[in-house]
C-alpha positions as CSV (number, residue, x, y, z in Angstrom):
1,M,-5.5,-68.3,26.3
2,K,-8.7,-68.4,27.9
3,T,-12.0,-67.6,25.5
4,K,-14.3,-64.9,26.6
5,D,-16.7,-67.8,27.7
6,E,-14.4,-69.3,29.9
7,L,-13.6,-65.9,31.8
8,P,-15.8,-64.4,34.8
9,Q,-18.3,-62.1,33.7
10,C,-17.0,-59.6,36.7
11,P,-13.8,-57.4,35.2
12,V,-12.2,-57.2,38.6
13,A,-12.8,-61.3,38.8
14,T,-10.9,-61.1,35.6
15,T,-8.1,-59.6,36.5
16,V,-8.3,-61.5,40.0
17,Q,-8.2,-64.6,37.7
18,I,-5.3,-64.1,35.7
19,I,-3.2,-62.2,38.3
20,G,-4.3,-62.7,41.5
21,S,-2.1,-65.3,43.6
22,K,0.7,-63.9,45.8
23,W,3.8,-65.3,43.7
24,K,2.2,-64.4,39.8
25,L,2.2,-60.7,41.6
26,L,5.8,-60.5,42.6
27,I,7.1,-62.1,39.2
28,L,5.1,-59.4,37.4
29,R,6.9,-57.1,40.3
30,N,10.1,-58.3,39.2
31,L,9.7,-58.5,35.5
32,L,8.3,-55.0,35.4
33,T,12.5,-54.1,35.8
34,R,13.9,-56.4,33.4
35,P,13.8,-59.8,31.9
36,W,14.8,-62.2,34.7
37,R,16.2,-66.4,34.0
38,F,14.3,-69.1,36.1
39,N,16.9,-69.0,39.0
40,E,17.0,-65.5,39.4
41,L,13.6,-65.5,39.9
42,R,13.6,-68.5,42.3
43,K,16.6,-67.3,44.4
44,N,14.8,-63.8,44.8
45,L,11.6,-64.8,45.6
46,E,12.3,-66.4,49.1
47,G,10.1,-69.3,49.4
48,I,8.7,-70.3,46.3
49,S,9.4,-73.8,45.3
50,Q,10.3,-74.8,41.6
51,K,6.8,-76.4,40.9
52,V,5.1,-73.5,42.1
53,L,7.3,-71.0,40.2
54,T,7.3,-73.3,36.8
55,D,3.3,-73.3,37.0
56,S,3.3,-69.6,37.5
57,L,5.6,-69.1,34.2
58,R,3.6,-71.3,32.3
59,S,0.0,-69.9,33.5
60,M,1.5,-66.5,33.0
61,E,2.9,-67.3,29.4
62,E,-0.5,-69.1,28.5
63,D,-2.3,-66.0,29.3
64,G,0.0,-63.9,26.8
65,I,1.3,-61.5,30.2
66,I,5.1,-63.0,29.6
67,T,7.1,-64.1,26.9
68,R,9.6,-67.3,27.3
69,T,12.8,-66.6,25.4
70,V,15.4,-69.7,24.6
71,Y,18.4,-68.8,23.4
72,P,20.6,-71.5,21.3
73,E,23.2,-71.5,23.5
74,V,25.4,-74.5,25.5
75,P,24.2,-74.2,28.1
76,P,20.4,-73.0,27.1
77,R,19.3,-70.0,28.3
78,V,15.8,-69.0,29.0
79,E,14.6,-65.4,29.8
80,Y,10.9,-64.5,30.8
81,A,10.0,-61.0,30.3
82,L,6.6,-59.3,30.2
83,S,4.9,-59.3,26.7
84,E,2.8,-55.9,25.3
85,L,-0.5,-57.2,27.2
86,G,2.2,-57.5,30.5
87,E,3.2,-54.4,30.4
88,S,-0.1,-53.2,30.3
89,I,-0.5,-54.3,34.3
90,R,2.4,-51.9,34.7
91,P,-0.3,-49.5,36.5
92,I,-1.9,-51.9,38.7
93,I,1.1,-52.7,40.3
94,D,2.2,-48.8,40.5
95,A,-0.7,-48.3,42.5
96,M,-0.6,-51.3,44.2
97,A,3.2,-49.8,45.7
98,E,1.6,-46.9,46.2
99,W,-1.0,-48.0,48.2
100,G,1.4,-50.4,50.2
101,N,4.1,-47.2,51.2
102,N,0.5,-45.0,52.1
103,Y,-0.3,-48.0,54.5
104,K,2.8,-48.2,56.2
105,K,3.3,-44.7,56.6
106,T,-0.1,-45.2,58.9
107,K,1.5,-47.7,60.8
């Protein structure tokens, strides 16, 4: 997790830095519904590379937005879910969805 000194002074810039990439937003959209496994996310997010998905998930885990749970099974099962902090992003994603729907109605 980044320290306060490592984050931009502007709160909007901080939010953009943490969740601002196209793929992170789409990963969050999916994780708002339920926990997902890596390959489920990769198949659902058409066009994302394995490296970008891996890097995005690691970054989001480091930032405390998601949790990674490894189940002691053979083969191992790993699930990604929103953390409590990640759940606090729900109103932002909901507002983006509402804005997108309204925008589509104007076209």
